[in-house]
NUTORNU-406676 format. One line per 2 residues: for each residue x, y, z of C-alpha. Coordinates in pm, 1 decimal, m for minus. Layout:
<atoms>
X,Y,Z ~ ...
</atoms>
This chain:
<atoms>
m10076.3,13558.6,m2448.3 ~ m9718.3,13582.8,m2331.3
m9503.4,13830.9,m2524.8 ~ m9300.1,13654.8,m2795.1
m8973.9,13773.2,m2639.0 ~ m9032.5,13554.5,m2334.7
m9065.5,13246.5,m2557.4 ~ m8735.4,13288.4,m2744.9
m8814.3,13079.2,m3050.8 ~ m8497.7,13009.8,m3250.9
m8493.2,12948.8,m3624.0 ~ m8222.7,12690.8,m3698.4
m7967.8,12833.1,m3943.2 ~ m7877.2,12640.4,m4255.5
m7808.9,12275.2,m4175.0 ~ m7554.0,12044.4,m4334.2
m7625.2,11712.8,m4503.7 ~ m7917.0,11611.8,m4730.1
m8199.5,11839.3,m4608.9 ~ m8535.4,11671.2,m4686.8
m8771.9,11847.0,m4922.3 ~ m9054.2,12038.6,m4755.2
m9377.0,11847.6,m4698.0 ~ m9687.3,11799.1,m4485.6
m9849.2,11491.0,m4331.8 ~ m9511.9,11358.5,m4211.5
m9439.3,11235.0,m3857.7 ~ m9140.3,11264.6,m3623.7
m9007.0,11098.5,m3307.5 ~ m8689.7,11153.7,m3103.9
m8428.4,10901.2,m2990.6 ~ m8191.4,11087.6,m2760.8
m8052.6,11379.1,m2968.1 ~ m8179.1,11239.9,m3301.7
m8505.2,11351.1,m3466.2 ~ m8633.2,11080.9,m3704.4
m8880.5,11185.2,m3975.4 ~ m9078.5,10957.3,m4204.2
m9340.2,11000.5,m4474.5 ~ m9555.9,11294.0,m4573.0
m9543.1,11458.9,m4910.0 ~ m9602.6,11756.8,m5131.0
m9561.5,11648.3,m5491.0 ~ m9597.1,11276.8,m5430.3
m9555.1,11083.2,m5105.6 ~ m9204.9,11059.2,m4957.3
m9068.7,10715.9,m4870.4 ~ m8722.6,10807.0,m4730.0
m8630.3,10803.3,m4364.8 ~ m8458.5,11129.0,m4267.0
m8262.4,11186.1,m3946.8 ~ m8166.7,11523.2,m3796.9
m7892.4,11536.8,m3532.5 ~ m7987.7,11823.4,m3301.6
m7641.9,11825.6,m3141.1 ~ m7449.0,11875.2,m3468.4
m7718.5,12046.6,m3681.8 ~ m7676.2,11778.3,m3948.8
m7924.4,11582.2,m4158.8 ~ m7844.8,11233.2,m4282.7
m8013.6,10948.4,m4470.3 ~ m7951.1,10619.7,m4289.3
m7891.3,10311.7,m4504.5 ~ m8211.1,10123.5,m4417.5
m8265.0,9756.9,m4504.5 ~ m8522.7,9482.6,m4455.9
m8896.2,9512.0,m4533.7 ~ m8881.2,9880.2,m4630.1
m9235.3,10024.6,m4618.6 ~ m9384.1,10231.0,m4900.9
m9411.7,10603.7,m4844.9 ~ m9715.9,10710.7,m4646.8
m9873.1,11024.3,m4502.4 ~ m10090.7,11098.8,m4198.9
m9978.1,10769.2,m4043.7 ~ m9923.8,10653.8,m3686.5
m9562.2,10685.6,m3570.7 ~ m9440.5,10601.2,m3218.2
m9105.5,10531.7,m3056.2 ~ m9038.2,10266.9,m2789.6
m8673.4,10287.4,m2683.8 ~ m8481.5,10245.4,m3009.7
m8761.0,10083.0,m3209.7 ~ m9021.5,10274.9,m3407.8
m9365.2,10153.5,m3512.6 ~ m9552.3,10280.4,m3819.5
m9921.7,10206.7,m3868.1 ~ m10158.8,10293.9,m4151.7
m10165.9,10621.6,m4343.9 ~ m10230.1,10720.6,m4703.5
m10004.1,10536.2,m4949.7 ~ m10151.6,10702.0,m5259.2
m10450.1,10929.0,m5323.8 ~ m10766.3,10758.1,m5197.7
m10581.1,10440.5,m5094.3 ~ m10514.1,10393.3,m4723.6
m10313.7,10129.9,m4535.8 ~ m10362.2,9910.3,m4230.5
m10008.5,9770.0,m4238.4 ~ m9778.2,9772.7,m3937.5
m9401.2,9812.0,m3970.3 ~ m9125.0,9810.0,m3709.7
m8791.6,9987.9,m3746.2 ~ m8498.8,9885.7,m3524.1
m8318.9,10220.3,m3529.2 ~ m8000.4,10078.4,m3373.7
m7953.5,9878.9,m3697.8 ~ m8184.8,10076.1,m3932.5
m8364.8,9747.7,m3998.6 ~ m8729.6,9751.0,m4114.4
m8961.7,9456.6,m4054.8 ~ m9326.6,9410.8,m4153.8
m9527.2,9290.6,m3854.1 ~ m9850.6,9087.6,m3864.3
m10034.3,9127.8,m3531.2 ~ m10292.1,8873.4,m3416.8
m10648.5,9002.0,m3479.8 ~ m10870.9,9076.9,m3180.1
m11040.3,8775.9,m3019.1 ~ m11370.5,8959.2,m3069.5
m11432.6,9197.1,m3361.8 ~ m11231.5,9294.7,m3667.1
m10878.5,9435.8,m3680.8 ~ m10842.1,9806.2,m3762.5
m10948.4,9899.1,m4115.0 ~ m10716.3,10099.0,m4345.0
m10713.6,10466.1,m4240.3 ~ m10529.7,10796.4,m4223.4
m10527.3,11084.1,m3975.2 ~ m10562.5,10853.2,m3672.0
m10376.6,10888.0,m3343.0 ~ m10132.0,10620.3,m3231.3
m9998.9,10664.2,m2876.2 ~ m9758.3,10458.6,m2666.5
m9776.3,10391.5,m2293.7 ~ m9583.2,10108.6,m2132.1
m9596.7,9803.9,m2359.7 ~ m9914.8,9909.6,m2542.1
m10007.3,10138.1,m2830.5 ~ m10350.0,10299.3,m2838.3
m10516.2,10361.4,m3175.8 ~ m10808.8,10601.4,m3202.6
m11020.0,10729.2,m3491.5 ~ m10904.0,10847.0,m3830.7
m11056.7,10859.0,m4176.6 ~ m11150.1,10556.7,m4389.2
m11250.0,10535.6,m4756.4 ~ m11578.8,10349.1,m4799.6
m11536.1,10324.8,m5177.2 ~ m11373.5,10028.6,m5351.7
m11255.0,10277.3,m5615.7 ~ m10964.5,10483.3,m5481.7
m11049.7,10761.5,m5729.4 ~ m11404.8,10784.3,m5591.0
m11339.9,10876.4,m5230.4 ~ m11629.5,10823.9,m4985.7
m11496.7,10945.0,m4649.0 ~ m11601.7,10782.8,m4321.5
m11488.0,10936.8,m3994.6 ~ m11396.3,10680.6,m3728.4
m11408.2,10670.0,m3349.9 ~ m11305.6,10309.8,m3295.0
m11048.4,10236.5,m3025.1 ~ m10785.3,9960.4,m3031.2
m10503.2,9842.8,m2808.3 ~ m10186.5,9689.6,m2957.0
m9974.3,9487.6,m2713.1 ~ m9600.2,9491.8,m2784.8
m9343.7,9223.4,m2718.4 ~ m9030.8,9329.2,m2532.6
m8760.4,9456.8,m2767.9 ~ m8916.1,9351.0,m3097.3
m9247.6,9230.3,m3239.0 ~ m9605.9,9257.6,m3117.9
m9862.5,9026.1,m2959.7 ~ m10175.8,9150.3,m3127.0
m10476.7,9381.6,m3140.2 ~ m10754.8,9393.4,m2885.3
m11066.3,9608.5,m2845.9 ~ m11076.5,9726.3,m2483.1
m11406.0,9745.1,m2298.2 ~ m11441.5,10111.2,m2205.7
m11678.4,10307.0,m1981.3 ~ m11827.6,10647.0,m2050.9
m11904.7,10804.8,m2386.6 ~ m11648.1,10757.7,m2660.9
m11518.5,11077.1,m2830.0 ~ m11708.4,11159.8,m3148.6
m11560.7,11038.6,m3481.0 ~ m11269.2,11248.5,m3611.1
m10938.0,11254.7,m3796.8 ~ m10627.6,11475.2,m3782.1
m10668.0,11514.1,m3406.7 ~ m10390.2,11473.4,m3149.5
m10350.8,11226.6,m2863.5 ~ m10088.4,11231.0,m2587.8
m10037.2,11023.0,m2271.9 ~ m9946.2,11185.9,m1939.1
m9880.3,11031.8,m1600.3 ~ m9857.9,11253.4,m1291.2
m9553.6,11166.7,m1083.0 ~ m9738.3,11185.2,m751.3
m10045.7,10986.9,m862.3 ~ m9898.9,10739.3,m1111.5
m10231.9,10736.8,m1295.6 ~ m10175.0,10742.0,m1675.2
m10426.6,10932.4,m1885.6 ~ m10463.1,10986.1,m2257.5
m10585.4,11325.0,m2383.4 ~ m10742.5,11371.8,m2726.0
m10780.6,11725.5,m2859.1 ~ m10946.5,11870.5,m3167.3
m10957.5,11714.7,m3512.5 ~ m11188.1,11717.9,m3812.4
m11532.8,11567.4,m3860.9 ~ m11679.3,11772.9,m4144.0
m11593.4,12074.1,m3929.8 ~ m11298.8,12143.6,m3700.9
m11323.2,12057.3,m3330.4 ~ m11171.8,12193.4,m3009.3
m11309.0,11946.8,m2755.5 ~ m11081.4,11776.1,m2502.7
m11129.9,11412.6,m2405.0 ~ m10961.5,11215.0,m2128.6
m10913.9,10839.3,m2103.5 ~ m10811.0,10690.8,m1769.4
m10592.9,10405.2,m1899.0 ~ m10613.7,10202.2,m1576.8
m10995.5,10203.5,m1555.8 ~ m11054.0,10251.1,m1932.3
m11300.8,10532.5,m1858.4 ~ m11366.0,10817.0,m2105.5
m11464.3,11160.8,m1975.4 ~ m11473.8,11529.5,m2074.2
m11255.7,11716.5,m1822.1 ~ m11358.3,12067.7,m1722.9
m11094.0,12318.2,m1825.4 ~ m11008.6,12672.1,m1720.4
m10866.8,12949.3,m1935.6 ~ m10920.3,13030.9,m2303.7
m10973.7,12713.5,m2508.9 ~ m10779.6,12726.0,m2839.8
m10980.4,12772.1,m3159.5 ~ m11120.3,12457.5,m3326.2
m10845.0,12299.5,m3533.6 ~ m10712.0,11997.5,m3717.3
m10368.2,11900.0,m3849.2 ~ m10210.4,12064.4,m3542.7
m9949.2,11907.3,m3313.5 ~ m9954.0,11832.1,m2940.0
m9643.7,11742.2,m2736.0 ~ m9593.4,11676.0,m2365.2
m9298.7,11842.6,m2190.4 ~ m9309.8,11821.7,m1811.5
m9672.5,11866.6,m1706.5 ~ m9774.4,12071.2,m2012.1
m9930.3,11975.3,m2345.8 ~ m9806.8,12224.3,m2606.8
m10045.0,12274.2,m2901.6 ~ m9911.0,12446.3,m3212.6
m10059.2,12544.1,m3549.0 ~ m10319.6,12365.9,m3758.2
m10620.6,12466.6,m3966.8 ~ m10849.1,12706.8,m3777.2
m11159.7,12907.9,m3874.3 ~ m11121.1,13261.3,m4006.5
m11232.6,13513.5,m3745.9 ~ m11399.6,13841.2,m3832.3
m11420.4,14081.1,m3535.2 ~ m11396.0,13786.2,m3295.6
m11684.5,13606.2,m3469.6 ~ m11589.8,13256.0,m3582.2
m11694.4,13172.2,m3936.8 ~ m11705.8,12809.3,m4045.3
m11839.9,12837.9,m4398.8 ~ m11655.0,12661.3,m4680.7
m11322.1,12817.1,m4764.7 ~ m11308.1,13034.4,m4454.9
m11033.9,12837.6,m4286.0 ~ m10669.4,12925.0,m4257.2
m10342.8,12795.0,m4121.5 ~ m10239.5,12936.5,m3784.7
m9924.0,12982.6,m3581.3 ~ m10116.9,13018.3,m3255.9
m9948.3,12841.0,m2966.9 ~ m10096.7,12733.4,m2632.4
m10040.0,12481.7,m2360.8 ~ m10269.3,12284.5,m2133.4
m10144.7,12239.9,m1776.8 ~ m10225.4,11870.9,m1735.8
m10226.2,11889.7,m1354.5 ~ m10475.7,12178.0,m1332.7
m10643.0,12140.4,m1680.2 ~ m10595.1,12512.8,m1742.5
m10531.2,12644.8,m2093.8 ~ m10265.3,12915.2,m2127.3
m10236.2,13106.7,m2455.4 ~ m9878.2,13187.7,m2556.1
m9905.1,13319.1,m2913.7 ~ m10230.0,13438.3,m3069.8
m10307.4,13481.6,m3438.4 ~ m10262.5,13858.4,m3411.6
m9887.6,13804.8,m3360.3 ~ m9842.3,13607.0,m3681.7
m9678.9,13901.7,m3861.6 ~ m9359.0,13854.0,m3656.4
m9218.5,13601.8,m3904.3 ~ m8855.9,13655.7,m3805.4
m8930.8,13592.2,m3437.3 ~ m9189.9,13314.6,m3456.8
m9263.5,13012.4,m3675.1 ~ m9510.1,13111.4,m3947.6
m9864.4,12970.3,m3980.2 ~ m9871.9,12604.0,m4080.1
m10066.2,12277.5,m4065.7 ~ m9963.9,11916.3,m4116.8
m9618.3,11995.2,m3977.2 ~ m9429.7,11776.7,m3730.4
m9331.7,11864.1,m3374.6 ~ m9110.8,11662.0,m3142.9
m8966.8,11712.1,m2794.1 ~ m8593.4,11658.9,m2740.7
m8552.0,11693.3,m2366.1 ~ m8731.0,12016.7,m2275.6
m8680.6,12163.0,m2623.1 ~ m8964.3,12157.3,m2881.5
m8869.6,12128.0,m3250.4 ~ m9108.5,12213.8,m3537.3
m9034.9,12138.2,m3902.5 ~ m9206.2,12207.2,m4236.2
m9584.7,12169.2,m4290.9 ~ m9809.5,12353.0,m4535.2
m9888.6,12719.6,m4494.7 ~ m10204.0,12726.7,m4704.7
m10364.4,12631.1,m5034.6 ~ m10319.0,12827.3,m5358.5
m10620.5,12773.0,m5586.1 ~ m10443.7,12944.0,m5875.7
m10161.4,12687.2,m5852.7 ~ m10390.8,12404.7,m5737.4
m10130.3,12281.1,m5488.3 ~ m10009.8,12305.8,m5131.6
m9735.8,12549.5,m5040.5 ~ m9501.5,12402.4,m4780.2
m9269.8,12567.8,m4530.3 ~ m8899.8,12477.1,m4539.3
m8798.5,12612.0,m4199.0 ~ m8688.8,12433.8,m3879.8
m8752.3,12601.1,m3542.0 ~ m8701.6,12515.5,m3177.4
m8825.0,12651.7,m2846.3 ~ m8664.8,12592.8,m2508.0
m8952.8,12552.0,m2262.9 ~ m8743.5,12545.8,m1941.7
m8400.6,12653.7,m1824.0 ~ m8145.1,12372.6,m1858.2
m8055.3,12149.4,m1560.8 ~ m7728.7,12189.4,m1369.9
m7428.9,12027.1,m1540.8 ~ m7204.6,11776.9,m1362.4
m6919.4,11904.0,m1148.8 ~ m6624.4,12056.2,m1330.3
m6350.3,11792.9,m1372.5 ~ m5977.5,11862.7,m1396.3
m5796.3,11728.3,m1700.8 ~ m5459.5,11886.1,m1619.5
m5310.3,12170.6,m1419.1 ~ m5000.6,12387.1,m1472.7
m4854.2,12667.5,m1263.0 ~ m5091.1,12921.1,m1421.7
m5371.5,12730.9,m1599.0 ~ m5626.1,12451.7,m1580.7
m5767.8,12233.5,m1856.1 ~ m6118.3,12146.8,m1733.2
m6428.3,11973.3,m1865.6 ~ m6778.1,11874.8,m1757.2
m7042.5,11639.6,m1892.5 ~ m7237.8,11769.5,m2188.9
m7595.7,11888.0,m2127.4 ~ m7829.6,11813.8,m2421.9
m7992.4,12095.8,m2622.5 ~ m7802.4,12391.2,m2479.4
m7648.3,12690.9,m2653.6 ~ m7344.5,12731.6,m2428.0
m7204.3,12719.9,m2075.5 ~ m7114.9,12989.9,m1822.9
m6799.6,12894.7,m1630.7 ~ m6716.8,13079.2,m1308.9
m6439.2,13058.8,m1052.4 ~ m6382.3,13175.0,m698.0
m6031.9,13261.3,m585.7 ~ m6104.2,13328.5,m217.7
m6049.5,12972.1,m96.0 ~ m5752.2,12940.2,138.1
m5496.4,12674.1,52.1 ~ m5575.0,12345.6,230.7
m5364.1,12221.6,516.0 ~ m5206.0,11878.3,515.7
m5165.7,11692.9,843.6 ~ m4831.7,11552.2,954.9
m4634.6,11740.3,690.4 ~ m4698.9,11459.3,439.4
m4688.4,11565.0,75.3 ~ m4979.6,11397.3,m102.4
m5091.3,11399.1,m464.2 ~ m5393.2,11629.6,m463.8
m5456.4,11993.7,m395.6 ~ m5790.4,11946.2,m218.7
m5654.4,11683.4,21.0 ~ m5715.1,11738.6,392.0
m5580.7,11416.8,541.9 ~ m5372.3,11115.8,451.6
m5360.4,10777.7,619.9 ~ m5156.0,10496.8,469.7
m5272.8,10413.3,118.9 ~ m5615.6,10571.5,164.4
m5668.6,10942.4,109.2 ~ m5981.7,11153.0,156.8
m6079.3,11428.5,m83.2 ~ m6353.8,11644.5,68.3
m6564.5,11853.8,m165.7 ~ m6821.4,11942.9,96.7
m7022.1,12250.0,m5.8 ~ m7106.6,12340.5,355.6
m6744.1,12427.8,433.8 ~ m6745.5,12669.8,143.6
m7068.7,12840.1,248.8 ~ m6896.6,12969.6,561.4
m6648.5,13166.6,352.9 ~ m6713.3,13502.4,191.5
m6745.7,13415.1,m172.9 ~ m6701.6,13620.9,m488.4
m6764.1,13447.8,m818.2 ~ m6594.6,13571.0,m1134.5
m6674.9,13481.7,m1493.5 ~ m6417.2,13278.4,m1682.7
m6637.2,13315.3,m1991.1 ~ m6915.5,13161.2,m2197.9
m6811.5,12845.2,m2384.7 ~ m6983.2,12667.1,m2673.2
m6848.4,12321.3,m2581.6 ~ m6815.6,12135.6,m2251.1
m6444.5,12205.0,m2192.9 ~ m6220.8,12505.6,m2131.5
m5858.5,12610.4,m2094.3 ~ m5856.5,12851.9,m1799.7
m5565.0,13089.8,m1756.6 ~ m5753.5,13412.3,m1676.6
m6081.4,13537.1,m1539.3 ~ m6271.1,13865.1,m1561.3
m6264.5,14120.5,m1282.3 ~ m6583.5,14310.2,m1212.3
m6588.0,14690.1,m1227.3 ~ m6752.2,14691.6,m882.6
m6636.9,14434.6,m629.2 ~ m6985.9,14391.5,m482.5
m7170.3,14336.2,m810.3 ~ m7229.8,13987.5,m943.4
m7202.1,13900.6,m1309.0 ~ m7396.9,13580.3,m1256.7
m7705.5,13782.2,m1160.2 ~ m7666.0,13995.7,m1468.8
m7645.1,13691.4,m1692.2 ~ m7951.1,13528.6,m1538.3
m8146.1,13844.2,m1618.7 ~ m8026.5,13813.4,m1979.0
m7795.3,14114.4,m1932.8 ~ m7484.1,13937.9,m2060.6
m7175.6,14142.4,m1970.0 ~ m6953.2,14289.9,m2237.1
m6632.4,14105.3,m2151.4 ~ m6426.9,14341.1,m2368.1
m6489.6,14616.2,m2109.4 ~ m6368.3,14410.5,m1812.6
m6014.5,14368.2,m1684.3 ~ m5859.0,14021.0,m1684.2
m5674.5,13855.1,m1397.6 ~ m5415.4,13581.9,m1456.5
m5414.9,13269.0,m1240.9 ~ m5142.0,13245.2,m974.7
m4919.4,12942.6,m903.6 ~ m4990.5,12728.6,m598.0
m5339.5,12874.4,m553.9 ~ m5668.6,12697.1,m489.8
m5955.4,12792.6,m724.0 ~ m6315.6,12678.1,m697.5
m6517.4,12622.6,m1015.5 ~ m6884.1,12595.7,m1104.1
m7060.4,12583.6,m1439.9 ~ m7415.0,12649.8,m1562.7
m7578.1,12568.2,m1896.2 ~ m7747.4,12832.7,m2113.4
m8042.9,12791.5,m2347.9 ~ m8317.5,13011.3,m2492.0
m8474.8,13050.3,m2146.7 ~ m8154.3,13183.3,m1989.3
m7890.9,13051.8,m1748.8 ~ m7982.0,12738.7,m1555.2
m7868.2,12642.0,m1203.8 ~ m7498.7,12601.6,m1131.2
m7323.9,12269.2,m1080.4 ~ m7181.0,12155.6,m750.3
m6848.4,12320.2,m670.8 ~ m6511.6,12164.4,m761.1
m6179.8,12277.7,m620.1 ~ m5839.4,12257.5,m790.5
m5492.9,12398.9,m724.0 ~ m5244.3,12536.5,m973.9
m4899.4,12380.3,m963.5 ~ m4625.9,12518.8,m740.4
m4308.7,12606.4,m937.0 ~ m4061.6,12324.7,m900.2
m4328.8,12060.2,m849.8 ~ m4438.5,11847.9,m1149.2
m4755.7,11915.8,m1338.6 ~ m5039.1,11665.2,m1363.5
m4999.9,11362.0,m1594.2 ~ m5175.2,11410.1,m1929.7
m5359.0,11210.8,m2197.0 ~ m5491.2,10934.3,m1972.2
m5610.3,10632.6,m2172.0 ~ m5838.9,10361.8,m2038.2
m5867.6,10018.1,m2198.8 ~ m6126.3,9775.4,m2061.6
m6101.8,9396.7,m2082.5 ~ m6316.8,9122.5,m1933.0
m6161.3,9115.9,m1584.2 ~ m5940.3,9424.2,m1555.2
m5878.8,9783.2,m1667.8 ~ m5552.5,9903.0,m1821.4
m5453.3,10264.5,m1740.5 ~ m5183.2,10453.7,m1928.0
m5079.3,10818.4,m1933.4 ~ m4826.5,11064.7,m2067.8
m4568.6,11239.0,m1842.9 ~ m4656.5,11590.7,m1720.6
m4616.5,11867.2,m1977.3 ~ m4410.8,12055.0,m1715.3
m4217.5,11792.3,m1510.2 ~ m3991.3,12056.4,m1341.7
m3708.7,11805.1,m1315.0 ~ m3688.1,11426.0,m1317.6
m4003.3,11224.4,m1247.2 ~ m3919.9,10978.8,m969.0
m4251.4,10790.4,m958.8 ~ m4622.1,10797.7,m1035.9
m4914.0,10707.7,m809.9 ~ m5258.8,10599.8,m927.1
m5564.3,10602.0,m700.5 ~ m5914.0,10449.9,m729.8
m6221.3,10595.3,m557.1 ~ m6354.3,10323.3,m324.5
m6678.9,10249.8,m145.6 ~ m6691.7,10354.1,218.5
m6953.4,10445.6,475.6 ~ m6821.4,10802.5,464.3
m6922.3,10833.0,98.9 ~ m7281.1,10739.6,182.7
m7291.1,10988.2,468.7 ~ m7144.5,11263.9,252.5
m7177.1,11196.5,m121.6 ~ m6951.5,11494.0,m205.2
m6651.8,11333.4,m29.4 ~ m6452.4,11072.6,m219.4
m6211.6,10828.6,m57.9 ~ m5926.5,10705.0,m276.1
m5709.2,10393.2,m241.7 ~ m5359.3,10378.5,m392.5
m5356.3,10106.0,m661.1 ~ m5015.7,10172.1,m818.1
m4680.6,10334.6,m737.2 ~ m4384.9,10316.3,m975.0
m4190.1,10464.9,m1266.0 ~ m4394.2,10309.7,m1547.9
m4661.4,10526.0,m1716.5 ~ m4920.3,10247.0,m1708.0
m5077.2,10002.5,m1468.1 ~ m5333.0,9720.7,m1450.2
m5636.2,9759.9,m1222.1 ~ m5741.2,9410.8,m1116.7
m6092.9,9274.2,m1073.6 ~ m6029.4,9245.9,m698.3
m5948.0,9617.9,m681.4 ~ m6245.7,9708.8,m903.1
m6483.3,9508.9,m681.0 ~ m6435.1,9775.5,m413.8
m6479.0,10072.1,m651.1 ~ m6716.4,10358.4,m575.0
m6961.0,10411.9,m865.0 ~ m7026.9,10778.7,m935.8
m7381.5,10847.5,m1057.6 ~ m7352.8,11224.1,m1119.2
m7414.6,11147.9,m1487.5 ~ m7360.6,10808.4,m1650.4
m7237.5,10543.5,m1401.2 ~ m6858.3,10559.7,m1379.2
m6562.1,10484.6,m1154.9 ~ m6305.3,10754.7,m1075.8
m5924.2,10740.3,m1100.0 ~ m5660.0,10995.3,m1004.0
m5299.1,10986.5,m1125.0 ~ m5013.8,11209.9,m1008.1
m4639.7,11249.4,m1063.8 ~ m4353.2,11301.6,m816.2
m4019.8,11476.1,m866.5 ~ m3741.7,11578.8,m626.3
m3969.9,11840.2,m465.2 ~ m4260.4,11598.7,m416.4
m4597.5,11516.8,m571.4 ~ m4778.5,11757.4,m799.0
m5155.9,11776.6,m858.2 ~ m5351.4,11476.1,m980.5
m5534.5,11421.8,m1307.7 ~ m5885.1,11286.8,m1242.2
m6065.5,11069.0,m1497.2 ~ m6403.5,10895.4,m1502.2
m6427.2,10549.2,m1657.8 ~ m6778.9,10507.6,m1796.8
m6900.5,10150.7,m1841.3 ~ m7232.6,9992.4,m1940.1
m7161.4,9714.7,m1689.3 ~ m7210.2,9939.1,m1386.2
m7564.8,9918.3,m1246.1 ~ m7808.0,10201.9,m1314.4
m7967.1,10365.2,m1013.4
</atoms>
């Protein structure tokens, strides 16, 4: 197994809001940065819907309405966009459900759904511990545990291996159940197993994988269903297969299925014992590479004493992927016969499985003679950002002696100006990157940067090797007026520093020239956009006029996506303007993050134009790529 230090599990410190009581048998899904938890129990079955905001570390209880379902445990729970489906589960001891509920999370509205029964055969019987997996517009139900007794106090368990398909309607509602005709041998009956769906990008062939479960004894077999051909098979695997287990979790991130925890047999000198009572909860952690079907062990049982570094042993917990981060919450850590009850964990953990992606380019909010206010788009599930600058760029030249409103401008023709941000021109220069610092949020006020003790060393390399510099030992350098600085930013998570963004280039103001306009506001109406702004913080005299520019479509943009071409849309003394539909029809749509159009606004005094403030106007009406 990999050493725990390379995994960098993080225990979430105390959260705010109504933290749910610890439990097992609950389920969780993610909608963007929100983790939504339903059901489970410890002393009684929980019926509240709890939401955890991973970005703010806050719990909240949404005000749900509609056909609110009773509490249930070991149920099916899947997410399709912003709707969640709940099927089956235990509603009280010995009494199981076959009801289907839909939650519209955008409105927190519950609705009880009555699917059409299959054209041949019976609909699914009441059950718990089944798997319920979504792919496309269909949910796949497999197995679980039924109670054969009419008397809920006299439980007669029956393990299931039936297989159903539930077709969904777009947006809301379902069509009905069907029983697909499958080829190959069906997996043996079981409950408390896991099922995930994975589709290789190059093959586009979706497959469902079922692992482990309980059928009188724990299992560690792996089954594959080719969803297109409806063929079951037992794939050959390489590597060390995890111990037999049930009540574990399995989550797909990238091309890996991460398996954590569960009930496993006690081992004595590597001999597996399966007699009654010789089972325990585990914190063992493995993944299956779904492209190569190779098992890789990450944490073995022998490392379970490292409770401060790793999540403790547990079963019946929930695990959910938010981006490339895996969250684990609660679950039971064993059974105490003396107390005759389950003991549940209260802790919340996460693991970053990959370095974060590159953020968007650094954007200028405003510039002064010796500082920049900059921002970049937020990257989900990161712990901070490393901002760097390069001060070796020579000041740009401007043709024809024309003073134009942007520091990175190379040419000006009429009302159209070209702003090149071409990385290849920078690669030809000797570059030296300096740290501005590590920031918790996606914005920074930059007035200084850190000088390295040795000119040839690189702080960025040190950071990527987790050797974060001690900034208190480094000298600081102030920014100079009228100087071009290049910026790049990288996100940081538990795996380290990710790749850097594309480079942006800005220039500090020259004394005597006005600063950039501030506090740009954008108001959208049906057929136009209203722009307004505040005068520069440092006008350096009287402001004679403002100019506003809109990035426009051009063949040059398609040839070089890093080069924006701007058209002047306003020139005057007023601190506002209307952008008409005719002007917007020619706008360039920037897809570096959410689709947006780009404006630049600059001020002019007696000396000329100062630097521009650039803003992105995000709109749901722009087409997605």
